[in-house]
C-alpha positions as CSV (number, residue, x, y, z in Angstrom):
1,M,16.3,3.7,-7.8
2,V,17.6,7.0,-8.9
3,A,19.8,5.7,-11.7
4,H,16.9,3.9,-13.4
5,N,14.3,6.7,-13.1
6,P,14.4,9.2,-16.0
7,F,12.0,11.6,-14.3
8,I,14.2,11.9,-11.2
9,Y,17.3,12.3,-13.5
10,L,15.6,15.0,-15.4
11,C,14.6,16.7,-12.2
12,L,18.1,16.6,-10.9
13,A,19.6,17.8,-14.1
14,S,17.1,20.7,-14.3
15,A,17.8,21.5,-10.7
16,R,21.5,21.9,-11.4
17,S,20.9,25.0,-13.4
18,A,17.4,26.1,-12.4
19,L,17.9,26.1,-8.6
20,V,20.9,28.4,-8.7
21,G,20.0,31.2,-6.3
22,S,16.7,29.6,-5.3
23,P,15.7,28.5,-1.8
24,L,16.3,24.9,-2.9
25,A,19.8,25.4,-4.1
26,L,21.9,22.3,-3.3
27,S,24.8,20.3,-4.4
28,L,23.8,17.2,-6.5
29,N,27.3,15.8,-6.7
30,C,27.3,12.3,-5.2
31,K,30.6,12.7,-3.3
32,S,29.7,16.0,-1.9
33,M,26.3,14.6,-0.7
34,L,28.0,11.7,1.0
35,A,30.6,14.0,2.6
36,A,27.9,16.2,3.9
37,Q,26.5,13.4,6.0
38,T,29.1,13.7,8.8
39,E,26.9,14.1,11.8
40,T,26.8,11.0,14.0
41,A,23.6,9.4,15.2
42,L,23.2,9.6,18.9
43,P,23.6,6.4,20.9
44,L,20.3,5.0,22.1
45,K,19.6,5.4,25.8
46,S,17.7,2.6,27.5
47,R,14.2,3.4,28.5
48,P,11.7,1.6,30.6
49,T,9.0,-0.2,28.7
50,A,5.7,-1.8,29.8
51,E,7.4,-5.2,29.5
52,K,10.9,-6.1,28.5
53,C,10.8,-7.7,25.1
54,T,13.1,-10.3,23.6
55,V,13.4,-10.4,19.9
56,R,13.4,-13.7,17.9
57,I,14.3,-13.6,14.2
58,C,12.6,-16.0,11.8
59,R,14.5,-16.4,8.5
60,T,12.1,-18.7,6.7
61,W,8.4,-18.4,6.1
62,E,8.0,-21.9,7.5
63,E,9.6,-20.7,10.8
64,L,7.3,-17.7,10.9
65,E,4.3,-19.9,10.3
66,Q,5.0,-21.6,13.6
67,F,3.6,-18.5,15.2
68,R,0.3,-18.7,13.3
69,E,-1.8,-19.1,16.5
70,S,-0.1,-16.1,18.2
71,W,-0.4,-14.1,15.0
72,N,-4.2,-14.7,14.7
73,R,-4.6,-14.1,18.5
74,L,-2.9,-10.7,18.2
75,L,-5.0,-9.7,15.2
76,Q,-8.2,-10.7,16.9
77,A,-7.3,-8.7,20.0
78,N,-6.8,-5.5,17.9
79,P,-10.0,-4.1,16.4
80,T,-7.9,-1.8,14.2
81,S,-6.0,-4.6,12.4
82,S,-6.3,-4.8,8.6
83,I,-6.6,-7.7,6.2
84,F,-3.1,-6.7,4.9
85,Q,-1.7,-7.9,8.2
86,T,-3.1,-11.3,8.0
87,L,-1.0,-14.4,7.3
88,E,-3.3,-15.2,4.3
89,W,-2.4,-11.9,2.6
90,L,1.3,-11.8,3.5
91,A,2.0,-15.5,2.8
92,A,0.6,-15.2,-0.7
93,W,2.6,-12.0,-1.2
94,W,5.8,-13.5,0.0
95,Q,5.3,-16.6,-2.2
96,A,4.9,-14.3,-5.3
97,F,7.4,-11.6,-4.6
98,A,10.2,-13.0,-2.4
99,R,12.7,-13.2,-5.2
100,D,16.0,-11.4,-4.2
101,K,14.6,-10.7,-0.7
102,E,15.8,-12.0,2.7
103,L,13.1,-12.6,5.3
104,L,13.6,-11.1,8.8
105,G,10.4,-12.0,10.7
106,L,10.7,-10.4,14.2
107,V,8.7,-11.9,17.0
108,F,8.6,-9.8,20.2
109,A,8.0,-11.8,23.4
110,D,7.7,-11.1,27.1
111,A,9.7,-12.8,29.9
112,E,7.4,-15.8,29.8
113,G,7.9,-16.3,26.0
114,D,4.4,-15.1,25.0
115,A,4.3,-13.1,21.8
116,L,3.5,-9.4,22.3
117,G,4.0,-8.5,18.6
118,I,5.2,-9.6,15.2
119,A,7.0,-7.5,12.6
120,P,7.4,-9.4,9.3
121,L,10.2,-7.6,7.5
122,Y,12.5,-8.3,4.6
123,R,15.9,-7.1,3.6
124,E,16.8,-6.2,0.0
125,Q,19.6,-4.5,-1.8
126,D,19.6,-1.9,-4.5
127,F,22.1,0.7,-5.9
128,F,22.2,4.4,-4.9
129,F,24.7,6.5,-6.8
130,G,26.6,3.4,-7.7
131,R,26.8,2.1,-4.1
132,T,24.9,-0.8,-2.5
133,L,22.0,0.3,-0.4
134,T,20.4,-2.2,2.0
135,T,16.8,-1.5,2.9
136,L,14.5,-3.1,5.4
137,R,10.8,-3.1,4.5
138,M,7.6,-4.8,5.8
139,V,6.5,-7.9,4.0
140,G,3.8,-6.7,1.6
141,A,5.5,-3.5,0.7
142,G,7.4,-2.6,-2.4
143,S,5.1,-4.1,-5.1
144,G,2.3,-1.5,-4.9
145,D,-0.3,-4.1,-3.8
146,S,-0.6,-3.6,0.0
147,D,-2.1,-0.8,2.2
148,A,-2.4,-0.4,5.9
149,L,0.7,-2.4,6.8
150,D,1.8,-2.3,10.5
151,F,3.4,-4.4,13.2
152,I,1.0,-7.0,14.5
153,T,0.5,-6.2,18.2
154,S,-2.0,-6.6,20.9
155,P,-3.5,-3.4,22.4
156,G,-1.2,-2.0,25.1
157,N,2.0,-3.5,23.8
158,E,2.6,-1.2,20.8
159,E,5.2,1.0,22.6
160,A,7.1,-2.0,24.0
161,C,7.4,-3.5,20.6
162,A,8.4,-0.2,19.0
163,E,11.1,0.3,21.7
164,A,12.4,-3.3,21.2
165,F,12.5,-2.8,17.5
166,V,14.6,0.3,17.7
167,A,16.9,-1.3,20.3
168,W,17.3,-4.3,18.0
169,L,18.1,-2.1,14.9
170,D,20.7,-0.2,16.9
171,K,22.7,-3.4,17.3
172,Q,22.4,-4.5,13.6
173,K,25.1,-3.5,11.1
174,D,23.7,-4.9,7.9
175,W,21.1,-2.3,7.0
176,D,21.2,1.3,5.7
177,V,17.6,2.4,5.5
178,C,14.3,1.2,7.0
179,A,11.2,2.1,5.0
180,L,7.9,1.4,6.8
181,E,5.2,2.3,4.2
182,T,1.4,2.8,4.4
183,L,1.3,2.7,8.1
184,P,-2.2,3.7,9.4
185,Q,-1.9,7.3,10.6
186,V,-3.4,6.3,13.9
187,S,-0.8,3.5,14.4
188,L,0.6,3.7,18.0
189,V,3.7,1.8,16.8
190,A,4.4,4.5,14.2
191,K,3.7,7.2,16.8
192,R,6.2,5.8,19.3
193,L,8.8,5.0,16.5
194,G,8.7,8.6,15.3
195,T,9.3,10.0,18.7
196,R,12.0,7.5,19.6
197,L,13.9,8.0,16.3
198,Q,13.9,11.7,16.7
199,E,15.3,11.4,20.2
200,A,18.0,9.1,18.9
201,G,19.1,11.6,16.3
202,W,18.5,9.2,13.4
203,S,17.7,10.7,10.0
204,V,13.9,10.5,9.6
205,D,11.7,11.4,6.7
206,T,7.9,11.1,6.8
207,T,5.3,11.5,4.1
208,L,1.6,10.9,3.8
209,T,-0.3,8.9,1.2
210,P,-4.0,9.7,0.9
211,N,-6.7,7.0,1.0
212,F,-10.5,7.4,0.8
213,V,-13.2,5.6,2.8
214,V,-17.0,5.7,2.6
215,D,-18.8,5.3,5.9
216,L,-21.7,3.2,5.1
217,P,-25.1,3.9,6.7
218,A,-27.7,1.3,7.7
219,A,-29.8,1.6,4.5
220,W,-29.1,2.0,0.8
221,S,-31.7,4.8,0.5
222,Q,-29.7,6.7,3.2
223,Y,-26.5,6.3,1.3
224,V,-28.0,7.5,-2.1
225,N,-29.8,10.5,-0.5
226,A,-26.5,11.7,1.0
227,L,-24.8,11.9,-2.4
228,E,-24.8,15.0,-4.6
229,P,-28.1,15.2,-6.5
230,S,-26.3,15.5,-9.9
231,F,-24.4,12.2,-9.1
232,R,-27.2,10.1,-7.9
233,P,-28.6,9.1,-11.3
234,L,-25.3,7.2,-12.1
235,L,-26.2,4.8,-9.3
236,T,-29.9,4.7,-9.7
237,R,-31.3,5.7,-13.2
238,Y,-28.4,4.3,-15.3
239,P,-28.5,0.8,-13.7
240,R,-32.3,0.7,-14.4
241,R,-31.6,1.8,-18.0
242,L,-29.1,-1.0,-18.3
243,Q,-31.7,-3.5,-17.1
244,S,-34.1,-2.3,-19.9
245,R,-31.5,-2.9,-22.6
246,Y,-29.8,-6.1,-21.6
247,S,-30.3,-9.3,-19.6
248,V,-28.3,-8.2,-16.6
249,R,-26.9,-10.5,-13.9
250,F,-24.6,-9.8,-11.0
251,V,-22.5,-12.8,-9.9
252,R,-20.5,-13.2,-6.7
253,C,-17.6,-15.7,-6.9
254,E,-18.4,-18.2,-4.2
255,C,-17.0,-21.5,-5.6
256,I,-13.3,-22.4,-5.8
257,E,-14.0,-24.1,-9.1
258,D,-15.0,-20.8,-10.7
259,L,-12.2,-18.7,-9.1
260,K,-9.5,-19.3,-11.7
261,A,-11.7,-18.5,-14.7
262,H,-13.1,-15.4,-13.0
263,L,-9.7,-14.1,-12.1
264,E,-8.5,-14.5,-15.7
265,T,-11.6,-12.5,-16.8
266,L,-10.6,-9.7,-14.3
267,F,-7.1,-9.7,-15.6
268,S,-8.3,-9.5,-19.2
269,L,-10.8,-6.7,-18.6
270,H,-8.3,-4.7,-16.6
271,Q,-5.6,-5.1,-19.2
272,M,-7.9,-3.9,-22.0
273,R,-7.9,-0.4,-20.6
274,W,-4.2,0.0,-20.1
275,T,-2.9,-1.8,-23.2
276,G,-5.3,0.3,-25.2
277,R,-3.3,3.3,-23.9
278,G,-0.1,1.7,-24.8
279,E,0.8,1.0,-21.2
280,P,1.6,-2.4,-19.6
281,G,-1.2,-2.6,-16.9
282,A,-1.1,-4.2,-13.5
283,F,-1.5,-7.8,-14.7
284,A,1.3,-7.8,-17.2
285,S,3.3,-9.2,-14.2
286,P,3.2,-13.0,-13.8
287,D,4.1,-12.5,-10.2
288,R,1.1,-10.4,-9.6
289,R,-1.2,-12.9,-11.3
290,D,0.2,-15.7,-9.1
291,F,-0.3,-13.5,-6.0
292,Y,-3.9,-12.9,-6.8
293,F,-4.6,-16.6,-7.3
294,E,-3.0,-17.6,-4.0
295,M,-4.5,-14.7,-2.0
296,A,-8.0,-15.1,-3.5
297,T,-8.0,-18.8,-2.8
298,A,-7.1,-18.2,0.9
299,F,-9.7,-15.4,1.2
300,L,-12.4,-17.5,-0.4
301,H,-11.8,-20.3,2.1
302,R,-11.9,-17.7,5.0
303,G,-15.1,-16.1,3.7
304,W,-13.4,-12.8,3.1
305,L,-13.6,-12.6,-0.6
306,E,-16.1,-10.1,-2.2
307,F,-15.4,-10.8,-5.9
308,W,-18.3,-9.5,-8.1
309,L,-18.9,-9.8,-11.8
310,L,-21.4,-8.1,-14.2
311,E,-22.9,-10.1,-17.0
312,L,-24.8,-8.5,-20.0
313,D,-26.6,-11.0,-22.2
314,G,-24.4,-13.8,-20.8
315,E,-21.1,-12.0,-21.4
316,I,-19.0,-10.9,-18.4
317,V,-18.2,-7.2,-19.0
318,G,-17.2,-6.0,-15.6
319,A,-15.4,-7.3,-12.5
320,Q,-14.7,-5.8,-9.1
321,F,-12.3,-7.5,-6.8
322,C,-12.9,-6.7,-3.1
323,F,-12.6,-8.3,0.3
324,R,-14.2,-7.9,3.7
325,Y,-12.5,-7.8,7.1
326,N,-13.5,-6.3,10.4
327,H,-16.7,-4.8,8.8
328,T,-14.6,-3.0,6.1
329,V,-14.9,-3.9,2.4
330,S,-11.8,-2.9,0.5
331,L,-11.6,-2.4,-3.3
332,L,-8.4,-3.8,-4.7
333,Q,-8.9,-4.0,-8.4
334,E,-11.5,-3.8,-11.1
335,G,-11.9,-4.0,-14.9
336,F,-14.5,-3.2,-17.5
337,H,-15.0,-3.9,-21.1
338,P,-14.4,-0.6,-23.0
339,K,-17.1,-1.6,-25.6
340,Y,-19.7,-0.8,-22.9
341,A,-18.3,2.4,-21.6
342,A,-21.3,4.5,-22.7
343,E,-23.6,2.2,-20.7
344,K,-21.8,3.3,-17.4
345,I,-21.3,-0.3,-16.5
346,G,-18.7,0.5,-13.8
347,Y,-21.3,2.6,-11.9
348,A,-23.9,-0.1,-12.2
349,L,-21.5,-2.8,-10.8
350,R,-20.3,-0.5,-8.0
351,A,-23.8,0.5,-7.1
352,H,-24.8,-3.2,-6.8
353,V,-21.8,-4.0,-4.7
354,L,-22.3,-1.0,-2.4
355,E,-26.0,-1.9,-1.9
356,E,-25.2,-5.5,-1.1
357,M,-22.5,-4.5,1.3
358,I,-24.9,-2.2,3.1
359,R,-27.6,-4.8,3.2
360,S,-25.1,-7.4,4.7
361,G,-24.0,-5.0,7.5
362,A,-20.6,-3.7,6.3
363,K,-19.6,-0.4,8.0
364,R,-17.0,0.9,5.5
365,Y,-16.1,0.8,1.9
366,D,-12.4,1.5,1.4
367,F,-11.1,2.7,-1.9
368,L,-7.6,2.2,-0.5
369,G,-4.6,4.4,-1.5
370,G,-4.7,7.2,-4.1
371,D,-6.4,10.5,-4.4
372,D,-8.5,10.0,-7.6
373,P,-11.2,12.7,-7.7
374,Y,-14.0,10.2,-8.5
375,K,-13.8,8.7,-5.0
376,A,-15.2,11.8,-3.3
377,K,-18.3,11.6,-5.5
378,F,-19.2,8.3,-3.9
379,G,-19.2,10.0,-0.5
380,A,-15.7,9.0,0.5
381,H,-13.7,11.1,2.9
382,Q,-9.9,11.4,3.0
383,K,-7.7,9.6,5.5
384,N,-3.9,9.2,5.2
385,Y,-1.3,6.5,5.5
386,L,2.0,7.4,7.0
387,N,5.3,6.5,5.3
388,L,8.2,6.5,7.7
389,T,11.7,6.2,6.2
390,F,14.8,6.5,8.4
391,A,18.4,5.7,8.7
392,G,20.6,5.1,11.7
393,P,24.4,5.4,11.8
394,S,24.8,4.3,8.1
395,R,26.3,7.1,6.1
396,I,24.8,6.1,2.8
397,G,21.5,5.5,4.5
398,R,21.4,9.0,5.9
399,T,22.4,10.4,2.5
400,Y,19.6,8.5,0.9
401,V,17.0,9.8,3.3
402,T,18.2,13.4,2.7
403,A,18.2,12.9,-1.1
404,Q,14.6,11.6,-0.9
405,R,13.6,14.7,0.9
406,R,15.4,17.0,-1.5
407,K,13.9,15.2,-4.5
408,R,10.4,16.1,-3.3
409,Q,11.5,19.7,-2.8
410,I,12.8,19.8,-6.3
411,K,9.7,18.3,-7.8
412,T,7.5,20.7,-5.9
413,W,9.6,23.6,-7.1
414,L,9.6,22.4,-10.7
415,K,5.8,22.0,-10.6
416,S,5.5,25.6,-9.7
417,K,7.9,26.7,-12.5
418,L,7.5,24.4,-15.5
419,P,4.7,24.8,-18.1
420,A,1.8,22.3,-17.7
421,R,2.6,20.6,-21.1
422,V,6.2,19.9,-20.0
423,L,5.0,18.4,-16.7
424,A,2.5,16.2,-18.5
425,R,5.3,14.9,-20.7
426,L,7.5,14.2,-17.7
427,R,4.7,12.2,-16.0
428,R,4.2,10.2,-19.1
429,N,7.9,9.4,-19.4
430,S,8.0,8.3,-15.7
431,T,4.9,6.1,-15.9
432,A,6.9,3.0,-16.7
433,Q,8.8,3.4,-13.4
434,V,5.6,3.3,-11.3
435,P,4.8,-0.1,-9.7
436,S,2.4,-1.8,-12.1
437,A,-0.2,-2.4,-9.3
438,L,-0.7,1.4,-9.1
439,L,-1.7,1.7,-12.8
């Protein structure tokens, strides 16, 4: 949190003097911020919903697994569901990252007991200005690995589940902040929650996280011809040149017996890049390695795994870890041997994967979160995830939400005032605080 992030501390320290007389002038004293949060959240008024929901709380993963049939039924009924909402993804994530977290799996049911929706949440505690802050998050959030998280609901019951969730929260005393991250921007649950929270007078903060998606045509030639002429050779001429210099083989991981060795290769190739820069890299975390083993095993059994490797003269020099769900192929991680950087092996492997995905009928190639400029060169267009953070009656929760909003204002102001070299140094100093999966 704030106390452990040197970049935030520096921003706050700079703001004390720099913001005097500016539009962003504010008090950064902890006690004064807490005292400022005196307004009271309005009591929730009951509203009619499509169906009255009851809420059951599952406190162990085994208990939540009892709803597997309902979970899968809800996902299948919703064409906009993502692989990040599946039991396979979330069970593997929970197994790897559950330490110091308390599960709160909410199951919304109608009067007959049939599940209308599921919200797998967890509760964790941290410190904010020396005080304990209790936060609710969706399972899968917080480690930097998941995108497109949302409540699992059937079409038509999104508003009922959102209403039931807010009503349930209003009765709970053991939470300060609820952070629902990387919600699809088209999420009907998010839309209803945003409206309902504002009506209730709760403190709400929303931000957007960009993600980039390629809409795949019916044929590889159509895809290539739609790219910028100056970019096309990287996907056509350079792969042919590679074929003339090496014995090239593209391998799709299809056997469980090969999975562990191929994952270790991915970890090694990915780490080469980041450790070479003096940074830890995503797979320095044993928890993340365990997560990939469990998740990849489940995906391989379900036929969702698209894990591709590039061999040159018998040596694996590149790996791209993707998966396919609802006609969308998503890129989660990749790694390449820096020794072959001049050969453009990353472009060769991505070109092969894209061509194979088009040939096999995929409709979308999702780069997932992040606004890296290279994604647009592959024909990707920007979409956004919605991050919804809010607090109810909790005084420290409302202070936290306000502080997060002000922190963004300070950073925006500093970016407009500080020299580029100073900003670059601040970003380098804050890199260690970024979740390793984002590196």
